[in-house]
N, C-alpha and C positions, 0 to 999 in steps of 0.2 A: 506704260503697262501697269494694271492694277496690282496690289498685293495678292488679291485672289489668284489672279492670272499667274502671277509669279510662283505661287505655293503649287498652283496647278502644273506649272511646267516643270518645276523640279521634281514633282513626282512622275509626269509622264517621261522627262528626259533619263530619269534613273532606270526606267523599264521594269518599275519595280512590280511584283505581283499583287501589291496593294491595289495598283491602279487598275485592275480589271474588278476586284472586289468593289472598290468606291463607284462604278459606273451605275451600279443599281441604286443608289442613293438620290433622294430630292437635292435639288441643288444647295440648301442651307447647310444640310448635314454633310454634304460632300464637301464642301469648302472648308468647313470644320476640321474633317478628316484630312484634308490637303495640308492645312495649318500644321496639324499634329505631324503628319508625315514630314513635312518641310522643317519643322523643329528638330525631329529625330535625325534627319538628314545632315543640316547644318552642325548641330553638336557632334555628331559622328565623324563629319570632315574636320571639325578642330582638332578631335584626339587623334585623328590619323595623319594629319599634317606634318609630313616628314621633314619639311623644309623649316620646321619651327622647332625651338627646344621644349622640353618639359615645361619650363617656367611661363612660357609664352602660351602654351596649350592649356594650362590650369587658370591661366589669367583670362584667355578666352571663354572657357566654361564658367568661371566665376560670373564673369559678365552675363552669362544667360541665365545663372543662378539669381542675379538681381532683377533679371528682366522676368523671369518665371514668378518671382515674389511681386513683382509690380501688376502681373496678371489678377492678382487676388487682393490689392489693396484699394480701398476706395478712393477715387481721384487720382489715383497714379497712372501715368502713361508709360509703357514700354518704348525702349528706345529702339528696339529692333523692328523694322515693318513686318516682318514675319511674328514676331512676339505680339504684335498690335493686332494682328488676325487671330492669333492663339488666344488672345484675352476675350476676344469677341465670342470665340467657343466657349472658353470657361464661362462666359455670363450665361450663355444660351443652354448649354448642356452639362454644366457641373462637372466639367472635367477635374479629377482629383489633383491636387496641388502634390501629394506624396508620390503620386505616379509619375508625374512629370521630373520631378527631383529625383527619383530614382534612377530614370533615364540618364541624367546628367551623371549621376553616380557610376551607372554601368561603364558608360562610355571612358569614364575618368580612369577606371581601373585599366583600361587599355594604355593609357598614358603612362601609367604607372609600370606597366609589364607584368601583370599578373598572370600566375599560373595556378595550376589547379591540380592538387595531389589525387582526390577521389572525385567520383561522379557527385558525391553530396558536397563536395567544395564548388561545383562547377554550377550547380543550379541556382544558387542566389546570382549570379552573374546574369545567367538565363531570364531569371526574373526581373531583372534591372533593365535590361536591353530590349525584351521581346515582350515578357508577361505584362509589363508595366504600361507597354504600348497597347496591349489588348484591354487593360483596364481603362484607358484612357478612351480607346475606340467604342467600347459598349456603352458608354455612357452618351455617346454621339448616336450609335445605332438605336439604342433606347431597348429596355427589358422590363419585365415584371416579376421575372423569378430570381432570387439572390442566387441560385444556382449559376446563374451566367458569370458571375465574378470568379468561380473556380474553373469553370469553363474556359473563360479568357487565360488564366494562370497557366492550365495546363497545355492549351494549344500554344500559346506563346513558348513554353518550354519546347515543344514538339518543333515548332517552327525554327527556333535558332539552333536546336540539336541538327536540323536538316541542313541548315545554312552551315554549321560549323563543318558537318560530314564533306558538303560540296566545296568548300574553301580550304581543304587541309593544306592542300599544297602551295596555294597562294599566299595564307597566313603564315605558312612555316618559313617561306622566302621570306617574309616582310618581318620575321622574327617573332611571330606570335605563335602558339601552339595552344590549343584549346582542349586538347583531348587530355583527359587525366594521365598524370604521371604513373599511377598505379597500373592503369591500363596497358600504357606502352611497355613497362616491364614485364607484365604478364605475358606479353606476345614477342617478346624479343626484339622490340622495334625502339630504335633513339630519335631523339628530335633531329640530329644529323640525318637521319634515314628520310625523314619527312621531308626536310630542307633540299635532300638530294634528289627527291623523287624515288625513292626505292620503291620496286613494285613487285611483289611476290605473295606466296600463300599466307605468309606471316602478317604483312601488311593488310591483306584482303580480310584475313580472319579479325585483325583489329578492328579494321573500317565496319565489317560486319556486326561486330558486337555494339558499335555506335548506332547504326542502323536499328537494331533490335531495342536499344534503349529509346530512341526517339519514336519507334512504333508503340512503345508501352505508352508513352504520352499522348499520341494520337487517340489511343483506345481509352485512356483515362478522361480525355476531353469528351470523347464520343458518349460516355458513360454520363458525364454531368451537363451535357447539353440539354437545354430545358425546350422541349417541344411548344410549349404554350408561345414561347418567343422566337419560334422558326422563322417567321418573316421578317421579324425586326434584325435578327442575328445571321440572315442571309449573307451580308458581306463576310462575316468572320467564317462561315461555312466555305464560301469560295476561296478563301485564302487557306483554309486548312486543306481543301480539296487539290488546289493547285500546288501545296508544298508537298503533300501525300504523293502526288503524281510525279513531282521531283525526285522524292525518295526513291519512288519505284523505277525511274529513269537511271539513277545514280546505281541501283541494284541490278537492273538489267544489263548495264556497262560492266558489270562486275569491279566497281568501286575504282574506275580510272579516273581519279579525281587530281592527278597531278598534271595533265596537260590543258586542253582546251576547256572552259569552263562549260559544265553541263546546263542545260537550261531545259525548260517545258515550252515547245513549240507555241506562237501566239494563238495559231487557230485552236490549238488543244484549250488553251488558257480560255478562249470565249466559249468553248463547248463546254467545259467545264462550269463557267458562270451560267450559262444558261440552263445546264442541267440543275443545278443548285437552286436556282430562282424556281424552275418548274416544281422540284421537290417541296421547296419552303411553301408555296401556296397549298400543296398537299397536307403537309405535316403541320401547318401552324394555321389552318383557317379558322379565322375569328380570333387570332392572337392580338393583342393590343400593347401598343408602345406606352412605356411609362412616361407620364407627363414630363416634358423637359422643363 
């Protein structure tokens, strides 16, 4: 199996919403995106490995920091096969080194058991584990309007806040609570309540407040979206629309996030992708990709 096939399989096997967005891309760009996603998946798995102690996990992430550095050093060859494919993407599409390093910084916060007092404390984490991914992606998608970078940052925050909301129960049982402690206190909900799957009006109100925060970032992303790059950025719009549909589903189920994982059905994801593609052809007629 080739490295490109391995990266593609990692993306498909994860059933990621990213996969449906990537399908619209020409093969070279799609393979670069698969490499970015596989990198994200691997470093996240290192941080989440409950069989390893924190020292081992930090060491694994340090090895990836070295491989990321090799992607940018003339004459250097990364050790991990996925890192070698990532290096090809870096050369072709100018993927920013600081964004890849930020992703590692973000997952390393999980190793250290980060908690967040306020929403403002949470946003840097969202930037590292999600917005930084978006900043990598838009370089591969191509864009001409610099507002695309703010769009990527806001959309990444919206997606991560949606993920946090969906996974509240599973994360709490794993010892991770991303909801701001200030919000928990304001609604009379404790970490133990989340871990135990408490579900009542107070918990629903707490989670509704998190959903409203995510909605605000979707609105910010929509305001920043550069229409001139609508065709190039259609994969990002697909991701945003699928995650917004996930948020719709969570709200429709009245925030029942402590049992089976809430997902968007595959047929709906495909329909969303097709709708976004058709819309982009209308909004971005004549749009040009930035030269890679």
